[in-house]
Each structure stands twice: as structure tokens, then as C-alpha cells.
DRENDREN-426728 format. One record per atom (N, C-alpha, C): residue number from 1; chain; atom name; z, x negated, y. Coordinates in nm, 3 decimals. Atoms other than C-alpha are relative to their C-alpha. Layout:
N
  resi  chain  name       zz       xx       yy
   NUM      A    CA        Z        X        Y
...
! end
This chain:
117
  resi  chain  name       zz       xx       yy
     1      A     N   -0.011    0.077   -0.094
     1      A    CA    3.286   -1.736   -0.423
     1      A     C   -0.087    0.071    0.111
     2      A     N    0.089   -0.069   -0.087
     2      A    CA    3.149   -1.610   -0.078
     2      A     C   -0.121   -0.066    0.058
     3      A     N    0.086    0.016   -0.072
     3      A    CA    2.840   -1.646    0.086
     3      A     C    0.036   -0.046    0.147
     4      A     N   -0.043    0.039   -0.127
     4      A    CA    2.811   -1.805    0.429
     4      A     C    0.029    0.097    0.118
     5      A     N   -0.016   -0.115   -0.092
     5      A    CA    2.772   -1.483    0.600
     5      A     C    0.130    0.065   -0.029
     6      A     N   -0.105   -0.087    0.041
     6      A    CA    3.064   -1.302    0.423
     6      A     C    0.156   -0.101    0.045
     7      A     N   -0.140    0.061   -0.049
     7      A    CA    3.311   -1.595    0.535
     7      A     C    0.056    0.034    0.108
     8      A     N   -0.059   -0.036   -0.063
     8      A    CA    3.610   -1.522    0.722
     8      A     C   -0.016   -0.057    0.145
     9      A     N    0.004    0.073   -0.134
     9      A    CA    3.515   -1.767    0.999
     9      A     C   -0.165    0.013    0.054
    10      A     N    0.173   -0.006   -0.041
    10      A    CA    3.154   -1.714    1.184
    10      A     C   -0.045   -0.141    0.031
    11      A     N    0.068    0.167   -0.024
    11      A    CA    2.925   -2.033    1.216
    11      A     C    0.094   -0.075   -0.073
    12      A     N   -0.091    0.099    0.066
    12      A    CA    3.169   -2.184    0.948
    12      A     C   -0.074   -0.139    0.007
    13      A     N    0.072    0.101    0.034
    13      A    CA    2.905   -2.427    0.887
    13      A     C   -0.012   -0.095    0.137
    14      A     N    0.005    0.094   -0.111
    14      A    CA    2.873   -2.552    1.244
    14      A     C    0.097   -0.019    0.076
    15      A     N   -0.092    0.009   -0.044
    15      A    CA    3.199   -2.574    1.342
    15      A     C    0.051   -0.151   -0.014
    16      A     N   -0.039    0.146   -0.002
    16      A    CA    3.334   -2.923    1.444
    16      A     C    0.152    0.010   -0.044
    17      A     N   -0.124    0.010    0.043
    17      A    CA    3.668   -3.013    1.289
    17      A     C    0.132    0.051    0.074
    18      A     N   -0.107   -0.048   -0.088
    18      A    CA    3.895   -2.976    1.575
    18      A     C   -0.006    0.144    0.030
    19      A     N   -0.010   -0.144   -0.039
    19      A    CA    3.785   -2.617    1.639
    19      A     C    0.042    0.073   -0.140
    20      A     N   -0.026   -0.078    0.128
    20      A    CA    3.841   -2.531    1.258
    20      A     C    0.143   -0.025   -0.042
    21      A     N   -0.149    0.029    0.028
    21      A    CA    4.180   -2.694    1.264
    21      A     C    0.097    0.135    0.074
    22      A     N   -0.040   -0.135   -0.080
    22      A    CA    4.283   -2.413    1.528
    22      A     C   -0.026    0.134   -0.032
    23      A     N    0.004   -0.141    0.043
    23      A    CA    4.100   -2.135    1.376
    23      A     C    0.060    0.042   -0.096
    24      A     N   -0.039   -0.050    0.127
    24      A    CA    4.205   -2.129    1.023
    24      A     C    0.161    0.033   -0.001
    25      A     N   -0.125   -0.097   -0.030
    25      A    CA    4.560   -2.052    1.166
    25      A     C    0.024    0.115    0.012
    26      A     N   -0.009   -0.138   -0.004
    26      A    CA    4.457   -1.708    1.202
    26      A     C   -0.016    0.065   -0.157
    27      A     N    0.021   -0.049    0.163
    27      A    CA    4.380   -1.690    0.833
    27      A     C    0.074    0.054   -0.079
    28      A     N   -0.099   -0.018    0.070
    28      A    CA    4.559   -1.536    0.563
    28      A     C   -0.028   -0.112   -0.126
    29      A     N    0.021    0.097    0.107
    29      A    CA    4.588   -1.732    0.228
    29      A     C   -0.106    0.006   -0.074
    30      A     N    0.131   -0.029    0.065
    30      A    CA    4.333   -1.557    0.061
    30      A     C   -0.133   -0.054    0.062
    31      A     N    0.132    0.074   -0.094
    31      A    CA    4.078   -1.638    0.337
    31      A     C   -0.003   -0.113    0.004
    32      A     N   -0.004    0.150    0.010
    32      A    CA    4.176   -1.995    0.326
    32      A     C   -0.057   -0.039   -0.140
    33      A     N    0.048    0.017    0.126
    33      A    CA    4.123   -1.989   -0.055
    33      A     C   -0.156    0.010    0.016
    34      A     N    0.136   -0.019   -0.004
    34      A    CA    3.786   -1.840    0.006
    34      A     C   -0.097   -0.116    0.059
    35      A     N    0.060    0.119   -0.075
    35      A    CA    3.679   -2.091    0.279
    35      A     C    0.002   -0.133   -0.076
    36      A     N   -0.005    0.135    0.069
    36      A    CA    3.805   -2.403    0.074
    36      A     C   -0.084    0.008   -0.128
    37      A     N    0.094    0.024    0.089
    37      A    CA    3.621   -2.284   -0.209
    37      A     C   -0.168    0.001    0.030
    38      A     N    0.123    0.016   -0.012
    38      A    CA    3.311   -2.260   -0.040
    38      A     C   -0.041   -0.143    0.071
    39      A     N    0.016    0.148   -0.016
    39      A    CA    3.361   -2.612    0.119
    39      A     C   -0.012   -0.055   -0.110
    40      A     N    0.010    0.101    0.134
    40      A    CA    3.406   -2.764   -0.226
    40      A     C   -0.119    0.016   -0.022
    41      A     N    0.129   -0.003    0.069
    41      A    CA    3.092   -2.613   -0.343
    41      A     C   -0.113   -0.025    0.064
    42      A     N    0.091    0.004   -0.094
    42      A    CA    2.898   -2.678   -0.048
    42      A     C   -0.020   -0.156    0.063
    43      A     N    0.010    0.141   -0.095
    43      A    CA    2.963   -2.997    0.207
    43      A     C    0.108   -0.074   -0.074
    44      A     N   -0.106    0.083    0.079
    44      A    CA    3.296   -3.115    0.014
    44      A     C    0.035   -0.108    0.087
    45      A     N   -0.047    0.108   -0.118
    45      A    CA    3.406   -3.301    0.365
    45      A     C    0.151   -0.013   -0.046
    46      A     N   -0.097    0.021    0.057
    46      A    CA    3.704   -3.473    0.277
    46      A     C    0.116    0.018    0.094
    47      A     N   -0.104   -0.039   -0.121
    47      A    CA    3.897   -3.415    0.606
    47      A     C    0.022    0.163    0.017
    48      A     N   -0.013   -0.170    0.008
    48      A    CA    3.815   -3.035    0.576
    48      A     C    0.053    0.058   -0.107
    49      A     N   -0.064   -0.038    0.099
    49      A    CA    3.926   -2.998    0.249
    49      A     C    0.190   -0.031    0.004
    50      A     N   -0.117   -0.005   -0.028
    50      A    CA    4.246   -3.159    0.332
    50      A     C    0.080    0.079    0.089
    51      A     N   -0.020   -0.094   -0.107
    51      A    CA    4.277   -2.943    0.631
    51      A     C    0.048    0.136   -0.059
    52      A     N   -0.025   -0.149    0.085
    52      A    CA    4.246   -2.641    0.424
    52      A     C    0.103    0.015   -0.090
    53      A     N   -0.104   -0.001    0.091
    53      A    CA    4.474   -2.747    0.155
    53      A     C    0.154    0.000    0.052
    54      A     N   -0.105    0.002   -0.050
    54      A    CA    4.733   -2.834    0.369
    54      A     C    0.050    0.142    0.079
    55      A     N   -0.017   -0.141   -0.045
    55      A    CA    4.709   -2.473    0.558
    55      A     C    0.041    0.086   -0.128
    56      A     N   -0.018   -0.095    0.113
    56      A    CA    4.691   -2.305    0.229
    56      A     C    0.150   -0.032   -0.072
    57      A     N   -0.106    0.030    0.046
    57      A    CA    4.997   -2.489    0.119
    57      A     C    0.119    0.032    0.080
    58      A     N   -0.117   -0.031   -0.087
    58      A    CA    5.197   -2.398    0.426
    58      A     C    0.001    0.150   -0.010
    59      A     N    0.000   -0.126    0.014
    59      A    CA    5.077   -2.044    0.384
    59      A     C    0.105    0.073   -0.117
    60      A     N   -0.085   -0.055    0.124
    60      A    CA    5.200   -2.020    0.027
    60      A     C    0.144   -0.036    0.006
    61      A     N   -0.142    0.023   -0.031
    61      A    CA    5.525   -2.169    0.149
    61      A     C    0.086    0.116    0.076
    62      A     N   -0.038   -0.090   -0.063
    62      A    CA    5.589   -1.886    0.338
    62      A     C   -0.035    0.024    0.169
    63      A     N    0.058    0.000   -0.131
    63      A    CA    5.411   -1.981    0.679
    63      A     C   -0.077    0.133    0.010
    64      A     N    0.055   -0.119    0.000
    64      A    CA    5.267   -1.677    0.846
    64      A     C   -0.133   -0.025    0.105
    65      A     N    0.117    0.036   -0.065
    65      A    CA    4.909   -1.668    0.999
    65      A     C    0.034    0.055    0.152
    66      A     N   -0.038   -0.051   -0.124
    66      A    CA    4.913   -1.690    1.382
    66      A     C   -0.098    0.085    0.055
    67      A     N    0.093   -0.106   -0.058
    67      A    CA    4.762   -1.433    1.612
    67      A     C   -0.079   -0.102    0.083
    68      A     N    0.094    0.089   -0.074
    68      A    CA    4.456   -1.598    1.766
    68      A     C   -0.137    0.051   -0.012
    69      A     N    0.138   -0.045    0.004
    69      A    CA    4.097   -1.543    1.820
    69      A     C   -0.106   -0.085   -0.096
    70      A     N    0.072    0.100    0.097
    70      A    CA    3.890   -1.672    1.519
    70      A     C   -0.138   -0.047    0.048
    71      A     N    0.144    0.018   -0.052
    71      A    CA    3.581   -1.656    1.735
    71      A     C    0.017   -0.133    0.116
    72      A     N    0.002    0.087   -0.141
    72      A    CA    3.732   -1.905    2.002
    72      A     C   -0.062   -0.155   -0.053
    73      A     N    0.037    0.141    0.061
    73      A    CA    3.568   -2.268    1.979
    73      A     C    0.064   -0.080    0.110
    74      A     N   -0.054    0.117   -0.078
    74      A    CA    3.748   -2.562    2.101
    74      A     C   -0.085   -0.116    0.029
    75      A     N    0.124    0.122    0.006
    75      A    CA    3.495   -2.847    2.222
    75      A     C    0.070   -0.118   -0.057
    76      A     N   -0.025    0.156    0.076
    76      A    CA    3.509   -3.149    2.015
    76      A     C   -0.038   -0.109    0.079
    77      A     N    0.000    0.115   -0.095
    77      A    CA    3.531   -3.444    2.224
    77      A     C    0.115   -0.089    0.023
    78      A     N   -0.109    0.068   -0.009
    78      A    CA    3.727   -3.712    2.342
    78      A     C    0.105    0.063    0.077
    79      A     N   -0.107   -0.050   -0.092
    79      A    CA    4.062   -3.665    2.487
    79      A     C    0.010   -0.046    0.142
    80      A     N   -0.009    0.027   -0.132
    80      A    CA    4.185   -3.685    2.817
    80      A     C    0.017   -0.163    0.014
    81      A     N    0.001    0.130    0.004
    81      A    CA    4.131   -4.039    2.918
    81      A     C    0.131   -0.051    0.079
    82      A     N   -0.135    0.069   -0.046
    82      A    CA    4.432   -4.268    2.996
    82      A     C   -0.030   -0.032    0.146
    83      A     N    0.002    0.039   -0.139
    83      A    CA    4.515   -4.312    3.385
    83      A     C    0.032   -0.144    0.016
    84      A     N   -0.026    0.142    0.011
    84      A    CA    4.639   -4.657    3.299
    84      A     C    0.142   -0.016   -0.029
    85      A     N   -0.134    0.029    0.055
    85      A    CA    4.957   -4.825    3.221
    85      A     C    0.116    0.078    0.091
    86      A     N   -0.078   -0.075   -0.085
    86      A    CA    5.274   -4.606    3.321
    86      A     C    0.114   -0.108    0.056
    87      A     N   -0.094    0.096   -0.028
    87      A    CA    5.469   -4.961    3.380
    87      A     C   -0.073   -0.051    0.144
    88      A     N    0.052    0.047   -0.125
    88      A    CA    5.448   -5.053    3.763
    88      A     C    0.072   -0.137    0.004
    89      A     N   -0.080    0.120   -0.006
    89      A    CA    5.545   -5.390    3.882
    89      A     C    0.109    0.004    0.037
    90      A     N   -0.140   -0.027   -0.026
    90      A    CA    5.900   -5.277    3.991
    90      A     C    0.059    0.013   -0.120
    91      A     N   -0.048   -0.008    0.154
    91      A    CA    5.955   -5.207    3.612
    91      A     C   -0.048   -0.090   -0.099
    92      A     N    0.047    0.085    0.105
    92      A    CA    5.767   -5.463    3.439
    92      A     C    0.109   -0.126   -0.001
    93      A     N   -0.093    0.118    0.015
    93      A    CA    5.957   -5.753    3.282
    93      A     C   -0.031   -0.128    0.088
    94      A     N    0.063    0.122   -0.023
    94      A    CA    5.953   -6.106    3.419
    94      A     C   -0.083   -0.069   -0.103
    95      A     N    0.067    0.055    0.112
    95      A    CA    5.702   -6.315    3.245
    95      A     C    0.097   -0.121   -0.044
    96      A     N   -0.063    0.110    0.080
    96      A    CA    5.842   -6.576    3.011
    96      A     C   -0.037   -0.120    0.062
    97      A     N    0.007    0.146   -0.042
    97      A    CA    5.897   -6.930    3.130
    97      A     C   -0.085   -0.089   -0.087
    98      A     N    0.070    0.051    0.087
    98      A    CA    5.656   -7.169    3.002
    98      A     C    0.106   -0.110   -0.089
    99      A     N   -0.063    0.137    0.081
    99      A    CA    5.764   -7.441    2.732
    99      A     C   -0.005   -0.107    0.086
   100      A     N   -0.022    0.133   -0.082
   100      A    CA    5.888   -7.768    2.873
   100      A     C   -0.131   -0.091   -0.035
   101      A     N    0.119    0.087    0.030
   101      A    CA    5.603   -7.952    2.675
   101      A     C   -0.094    0.057   -0.115
   102      A     N    0.110   -0.061    0.094
   102      A    CA    5.312   -7.771    2.509
   102      A     C    0.032    0.138   -0.089
   103      A     N   -0.042   -0.107    0.088
   103      A    CA    5.420   -7.559    2.232
   103      A     C    0.153    0.001    0.000
   104      A     N   -0.166   -0.011    0.021
   104      A    CA    5.750   -7.399    2.147
   104      A     C    0.053   -0.112   -0.101
   105      A     N   -0.057    0.096    0.123
   105      A    CA    5.809   -7.637    1.830
   105      A     C   -0.012   -0.141    0.082
   106      A     N    0.018    0.172   -0.035
   106      A    CA    5.720   -7.969    2.047
   106      A     C    0.087    0.009    0.159
   107      A     N   -0.131   -0.015   -0.127
   107      A    CA    6.017   -7.986    2.314
   107      A     C   -0.055   -0.147    0.097
   108      A     N    0.048    0.121   -0.094
   108      A    CA    5.995   -8.249    2.608
   108      A     C    0.045   -0.122   -0.052
   109      A     N   -0.018    0.119    0.053
   109      A    CA    6.175   -8.541    2.429
   109      A     C   -0.042   -0.027   -0.119
   110      A     N    0.074    0.011    0.149
   110      A    CA    6.027   -8.708    2.117
   110      A     C    0.125   -0.014   -0.100
   111      A     N   -0.134   -0.016    0.103
   111      A    CA    6.249   -8.710    1.795
   111      A     C    0.027   -0.135   -0.007
   112      A     N   -0.034    0.132    0.012
   112      A    CA    6.444   -9.026    1.728
   112      A     C   -0.060   -0.058   -0.109
   113      A     N    0.036    0.048    0.112
   113      A    CA    6.307   -9.093    1.395
   113      A     C   -0.170   -0.040    0.020
   114      A     N    0.121    0.050   -0.016
   114      A    CA    5.942   -9.169    1.555
   114      A     C    0.012   -0.137    0.061
   115      A     N    0.010    0.132   -0.091
   115      A    CA    5.840   -9.502    1.668
   115      A     C   -0.143    0.001    0.071
   116      A     N    0.127   -0.006   -0.088
   116      A    CA    5.592   -9.540    1.935
   116      A     C   -0.078   -0.108    0.000
   117      A     N    0.071    0.122    0.037
   117      A    CA    5.309   -9.786    1.901
   117      A     C   -0.106   -0.006    0.114
! end
């Protein structure tokens, strides 16, 4: 098992999961196995072990490591905020008409078998 300084990802212990996901794509199967063994022996974070296991399976199934900068850091944070609904008043449907008398199972006329007192 590798020590932290010998891992193929610099500052591995301080990487957010979002950055780790993009950076493991540049690793070989042997390097992913090394990082996975280190993770299981130390923090054993379930999302990280699942990510590394999935990438290792991809590599063993024939996937190739992608070129990329293993030193690149992707900021961890919220995604792009929604700018609102893509539906405009011109494309929105008409509101449903209200029921004639209260709830959908209670129509405007009383049942014939009821007696009014």
C-alpha cells in the first residue's frame, strides 16, 4: 500500500469528490487500485470507494485513461443556479376549471337516495 506522498494524485486527502471524479480519469488501472487501497485503509469514504471501484471496472473492461492534468482542481460548490422556469405564459396550459360543488367526488346535485331533513 502506498503512502500519501507516493500516491499518483497530489494532495489526495484534501481533494473534494467533484475534483477527484475528473482527476481519476487520467489514472491507469494500477494507479486507481493504489488509490483505492489507500482510501480503504484510511478514510474509507463510501462515495469515494464507489467512484474508484466504478472507474477501475471501466478500465478493466477496456476503457483507456483520458489525457488530462492530474493537478487540475475543479472547485466544489453548487451548480449553476436556475434562471427560472422555461415555461412562459404563452406556452403554459390553461388552469383547470373548478369543480361545480366543492370536491371532485361531490357534484352539484345531491344523490337520489339521500333524504334531506
